[in-house]
C-alpha positions as CSV (number, residue, x, y, z in Angstrom):
1,X,-0.1,-0.1,0.0
2,X,1.5,3.3,-0.8
3,X,1.8,6.0,1.1
4,X,-0.5,8.9,1.1
5,X,1.6,12.0,-0.4
6,X,1.3,15.4,2.4
7,X,-0.2,18.2,0.6
8,X,2.6,20.8,-0.2
9,X,1.2,23.2,2.2
10,X,1.9,20.6,4.7
11,X,5.3,20.0,3.9
12,X,5.8,23.6,3.7
13,X,4.7,24.1,7.0
14,X,7.0,21.1,8.4
15,X,10.0,22.4,6.8
16,X,9.5,25.9,8.3
17,X,9.2,24.2,12.0
18,X,12.5,22.2,11.3
19,X,14.7,25.2,9.9
20,X,13.1,27.2,13.2
21,X,14.3,23.8,15.5
22,X,17.8,24.3,13.8
23,X,17.8,28.3,14.3
24,X,17.0,27.5,17.9
25,X,19.9,25.2,18.3
26,X,22.3,27.7,16.6
27,X,21.3,30.1,19.3
28,X,21.8,27.4,22.2
29,X,25.1,26.3,20.8
30,X,26.2,29.9,21.2
31,X,25.1,30.4,24.2
32,X,26.8,27.2,25.7
33,X,30.1,28.1,23.7
34,X,30.2,31.7,25.6
35,X,29.2,30.3,28.9
36,X,31.9,27.9,29.0
37,X,34.7,30.2,27.7
38,X,37.1,30.9,30.4
39,X,37.3,34.8,31.7
40,X,40.6,35.2,30.6
41,X,40.0,34.3,27.0
42,X,36.7,36.3,27.0
43,X,38.6,39.5,27.9
44,X,41.8,38.6,25.7
45,X,39.3,38.1,22.7
46,X,37.8,41.7,23.4
47,X,40.7,43.1,22.8
48,X,41.6,41.7,19.8
49,X,38.3,42.5,18.5
50,X,39.0,46.0,19.1
51,X,42.6,45.8,17.2
52,X,40.4,44.1,14.5
53,X,38.0,46.9,14.2
54,X,40.7,49.8,14.4
55,X,42.4,47.8,11.3
56,X,38.9,47.8,9.4
57,X,38.1,51.3,9.8
58,X,41.8,52.2,8.9
59,X,41.5,50.1,5.9
60,X,38.4,51.8,4.5
61,X,35.8,49.3,6.0
62,X,33.6,50.3,8.7
63,X,31.7,47.6,9.1
64,X,34.4,44.9,11.0
65,X,31.9,42.3,11.0
66,X,31.0,42.1,7.4
67,X,30.7,38.7,5.4
68,X,33.4,40.3,2.9
69,X,36.1,40.4,5.6
70,X,35.7,36.4,6.2
71,X,38.4,35.6,3.8
72,X,42.0,34.3,4.3
73,X,43.6,37.2,2.6
74,X,42.3,39.6,5.0
75,X,43.8,37.8,7.9
76,X,47.0,37.9,6.2
77,X,46.6,41.6,6.0
78,X,45.6,42.3,9.4
79,X,48.6,40.1,10.6
80,X,50.8,42.2,8.8
81,X,49.7,45.3,9.7
82,X,50.2,44.2,13.5
83,X,53.7,42.9,12.5
84,X,54.6,46.3,10.7
85,X,53.4,47.9,13.8
86,X,56.0,45.9,16.1
87,X,53.4,43.5,17.6
88,X,55.4,40.4,19.0
89,X,54.7,37.3,17.1
90,X,52.9,35.4,20.0
91,X,50.7,38.7,20.1
92,X,49.7,38.5,16.5
93,X,48.5,35.0,16.6
94,X,46.5,35.9,19.6
95,X,44.7,38.4,17.9
96,X,44.1,36.3,14.9
97,X,42.4,33.7,17.1
98,X,40.2,36.7,18.9
99,X,39.6,38.4,15.7
100,X,38.4,35.3,13.9
101,X,36.2,34.5,17.1
102,X,34.8,38.0,16.9
103,X,34.0,37.8,13.4
104,X,32.4,34.6,13.9
105,X,30.2,35.7,16.7
106,X,29.1,38.9,14.8
107,X,28.5,36.8,11.3
108,X,26.1,34.4,13.9
109,X,24.3,37.3,14.7
110,X,23.0,38.5,11.2
111,X,23.1,35.1,9.5
112,X,23.0,32.1,12.2
113,X,25.6,30.0,13.3
114,X,26.0,27.4,10.5
115,X,26.6,30.3,8.0
116,X,29.0,31.9,10.4
117,X,30.9,28.7,10.6
118,X,30.8,28.1,7.0
119,X,32.3,31.8,6.4
120,X,34.8,31.7,9.4
121,X,36.0,28.2,9.3
122,X,38.6,26.8,11.6
123,X,41.6,27.4,9.2
124,X,40.7,30.5,8.0
125,X,43.4,31.9,9.7
126,X,46.4,29.4,8.2
127,X,47.5,31.5,5.5
128,X,48.1,34.5,7.9
129,X,49.9,32.0,10.4
130,X,52.2,30.7,7.8
131,X,53.0,34.3,6.7
132,X,53.6,35.5,10.1
133,X,56.3,32.3,10.3
134,X,58.0,33.4,7.5
135,X,58.2,36.9,8.4
136,X,59.5,36.2,11.9
137,X,62.3,33.6,10.7
138,X,63.6,36.4,8.0
139,X,63.4,39.0,11.1
140,X,65.2,37.0,13.0
141,X,68.2,35.5,10.6
142,X,68.4,39.2,9.7
143,X,69.8,40.1,13.2
144,X,66.7,41.0,15.1
145,X,66.2,39.8,18.6
146,X,63.6,41.1,20.9
147,X,60.5,42.2,19.2
148,X,58.1,44.5,21.1
149,X,57.3,43.5,24.9
150,X,56.3,39.8,25.0
151,X,54.6,39.3,28.1
152,X,56.4,36.2,29.2
153,X,55.2,33.7,32.1
154,X,53.9,35.3,35.2
155,X,57.0,35.2,38.0
156,X,56.4,32.8,40.4
157,X,55.4,33.9,44.1
158,X,57.5,31.4,45.8
159,X,57.6,31.3,49.6
160,X,60.4,33.9,50.0
161,X,58.0,36.3,47.6
162,X,54.7,35.1,49.4
163,X,56.4,36.3,53.2
164,X,56.8,39.9,51.2
165,X,53.2,39.9,50.4
166,X,52.1,38.7,53.7
167,X,54.1,41.5,55.3
168,X,51.9,44.0,53.5
169,X,48.6,42.6,55.1
170,X,47.6,44.1,58.3
171,X,45.1,42.8,61.3
172,X,42.2,45.0,59.8
173,X,39.3,43.1,57.6
174,X,41.4,43.7,54.3
175,X,44.6,42.2,55.9
176,X,43.1,39.0,57.2
177,X,41.2,38.2,54.2
178,X,44.3,38.7,52.0
179,X,46.7,36.9,54.2
180,X,44.2,33.9,54.1
181,X,43.6,34.3,50.4
182,X,47.1,34.6,49.5
183,X,48.1,31.4,51.8
184,X,45.0,29.2,50.7
185,X,45.6,30.2,47.0
186,X,49.3,29.1,47.4
187,X,49.0,26.0,49.3
188,X,45.8,24.6,46.6
189,X,47.6,25.5,43.5
190,X,44.3,27.2,42.5
191,X,43.6,29.5,39.8
192,X,42.2,32.8,40.7
193,X,38.6,31.9,39.2
194,X,38.3,28.8,41.7
195,X,38.9,31.3,44.5
196,X,36.8,33.8,43.4
197,X,33.9,31.0,43.5
198,X,35.0,29.2,46.6
199,X,32.3,29.4,49.2
200,X,32.5,28.7,53.2
201,X,31.1,25.1,53.0
202,X,34.1,24.3,50.2
203,X,36.6,24.5,53.5
204,X,35.9,21.6,55.9
205,X,38.3,21.7,59.3
206,X,39.8,18.1,59.9
207,X,42.1,17.3,62.7
208,X,45.0,17.7,59.9
209,X,44.2,20.8,58.6
210,X,41.7,21.6,55.7
211,X,39.8,19.6,53.1
212,X,39.6,22.3,50.5
213,X,37.0,21.7,47.7
214,X,38.4,23.1,44.3
215,X,35.2,23.8,42.1
216,X,36.4,24.7,38.5
217,X,34.5,25.4,35.3
218,X,37.3,26.0,32.9
219,X,36.0,23.7,30.3
220,X,33.0,21.7,32.7
221,X,32.3,21.9,36.1
222,X,34.4,19.5,38.2
223,X,35.7,19.4,41.6
224,X,38.9,18.2,43.2
225,X,39.7,18.2,47.1
226,X,42.9,19.4,48.0
227,X,44.3,18.6,51.7
228,X,45.9,21.8,53.3
229,X,48.1,21.1,56.4
230,X,48.9,23.0,59.3
231,X,51.9,25.4,58.5
232,X,55.2,25.0,60.4
233,X,54.8,29.0,61.5
234,X,51.8,30.4,62.8
235,X,52.4,33.7,60.8
236,X,52.1,31.7,57.3
237,X,50.1,28.9,58.3
238,X,46.9,29.0,55.9
239,X,44.9,26.7,58.2
240,X,44.9,29.6,60.9
241,X,44.9,32.2,58.4
242,X,41.8,30.7,57.2
243,X,40.3,30.4,61.0
244,X,41.3,34.1,61.6
245,X,38.9,35.6,58.8
246,X,36.1,33.2,59.4
247,X,36.6,34.3,63.2
248,X,36.3,37.7,62.2
249,X,33.4,37.7,59.9
250,X,31.3,35.9,62.6
251,X,32.5,38.6,65.1
252,X,31.2,41.5,62.9
253,X,27.8,39.7,62.1
254,X,28.7,39.3,58.8
255,X,26.7,36.3,57.3
256,X,28.6,33.0,57.3
257,X,26.0,30.5,56.3
258,X,27.8,27.8,54.4
259,X,26.8,29.1,50.9
260,X,28.3,32.2,51.9
261,X,31.2,33.3,49.7
262,X,34.8,32.8,51.3
263,X,36.3,35.9,50.2
264,X,34.3,39.1,50.7
265,X,34.5,42.4,49.4
266,X,35.7,44.9,51.4
267,X,35.2,48.7,51.1
268,X,37.2,51.8,51.8
269,X,36.3,52.2,55.2
270,X,37.0,48.7,56.4
271,X,33.6,47.2,56.3
272,X,32.7,43.5,54.7
273,X,30.2,43.5,52.0
274,X,28.2,40.4,51.2
275,X,29.4,40.4,47.7
276,X,32.3,38.0,46.6
277,X,35.5,38.9,45.4
278,X,35.8,38.7,41.5
279,X,38.8,36.8,39.9
280,X,39.8,40.0,38.6
281,X,39.9,41.7,42.2
282,X,41.9,38.7,43.5
283,X,44.6,39.5,40.6
284,X,44.4,43.3,41.4
285,X,45.2,42.5,45.1
286,X,48.2,40.2,44.4
287,X,49.3,43.0,42.2
288,X,48.9,45.6,44.7
289,X,50.4,44.0,47.7
290,X,53.7,43.1,45.3
291,X,53.8,47.0,44.6
292,X,53.3,47.7,48.5
293,X,56.2,45.3,49.3
294,X,58.5,47.6,46.7
295,X,58.7,44.3,44.9
296,X,60.7,44.7,41.1
297,X,58.7,42.5,39.2
298,X,55.1,42.5,38.2
299,X,53.3,39.8,40.2
300,X,50.1,38.3,39.5
301,X,47.5,36.0,40.8
302,X,49.1,33.5,38.1
303,X,52.3,33.4,40.1
304,X,50.9,31.8,43.1
305,X,49.8,29.0,41.1
306,X,53.2,28.6,39.6
307,X,54.8,29.2,43.6
308,X,54.2,26.1,44.8
309,X,54.8,24.2,42.0
310,X,58.3,25.6,42.1
311,X,58.9,25.3,45.7
312,X,57.3,21.7,45.9
313,X,59.6,18.7,46.0
314,X,56.8,16.2,45.4
315,X,56.5,14.6,42.3
316,X,54.9,15.8,39.1
317,X,52.0,13.4,39.6
318,X,51.3,14.6,43.0
319,X,51.7,18.5,41.7
320,X,49.3,17.6,39.0
321,X,46.7,16.2,41.0
322,X,46.6,19.4,43.5
323,X,46.7,21.9,40.3
324,X,44.1,19.8,38.6
325,X,46.5,19.1,35.5
326,X,46.1,16.0,33.5
327,X,48.4,13.6,34.4
328,X,51.7,14.1,32.1
329,X,50.4,17.4,31.2
330,X,52.9,19.5,29.2
331,X,51.5,22.5,30.6
332,X,52.6,21.6,34.3
333,X,56.3,21.9,33.2
334,X,55.9,25.6,32.5
335,X,54.7,26.2,36.0
336,X,58.1,24.5,37.6
337,X,60.2,27.4,37.3
338,X,64.0,27.3,37.9
339,X,64.2,28.2,41.5
340,X,67.7,29.5,40.5
341,X,69.3,29.2,37.4
342,X,72.6,28.7,39.1
343,X,72.2,26.2,41.8
344,X,69.7,24.3,39.4
345,X,72.2,24.3,36.7
346,X,72.3,21.4,34.4
347,X,75.7,22.2,33.4
348,X,77.2,22.3,37.1
349,X,78.9,19.4,38.6
350,X,79.2,17.9,35.3
351,X,83.4,17.4,35.5
352,X,84.0,20.4,33.2
């Protein structure tokens, strides 16, 4: 028995519903991508898009999100413009990625995610990358060395540096909070974003010290439990410092229910506010404390994560578990810095 064909009007209606479904799926996928992107990446991409917009305007293209710009040659031209302005090669590469992501987002709003993906496909910057590599090689072989200011890795905040930061912390609200935060961020090998989302219930007292639940959302929500022992010295003990901060909150009648933020905002008059410190505020605090300590290098919150990885004599597997790296991660090697390039020197003591 043959199937009865649907009327053309019904088929058209079904097709329209299907197209609406796929358009909705495009929107959902775009929202998911935005929600799971790390905060630092989002901020960097915004800066890259600003440079792309500047380049487009200077070259007679007032609409930086136009479909005509989704061409490999346009990214080659953008990279050349950055290079000729003295931009370091690593920064050019990052700006290419950010510009492509910004253009894809702009085209998604205009034409939908599928069309944007077709126009700004994954290899759209490949020609620009190859041209940049050739320019970099030619420049180096002609005698070039330093080019612009490469940011480089954040200086590690080792115990010696950490003590200098702690010396700037008074016994007021901000001082007690910052002391505890610095010591726990160092001891947990945690990211500033992980500390920013920490709640009081994530720090559980145990006889040996603290069990700290570190929640991360860099790629997906996950948790790891970090054991933080009592310190050898009272003034640098992360457990006692946390207890002192929590006691201060309770004494000041500040809400300390389990779901309350661990790290509260403190205003200029020293009043503790209910809101949590943001990841950016934590980074600003570390840099500010380093400036108050008259340290020559530019220290950031990332240096705390590198600090324990550098100081610790534990093996790489233990460091990886604590810091949330995959076992055997190549990224971990970037965090375990040389403590001293003369005492930690492969060429020393070989019999020369």
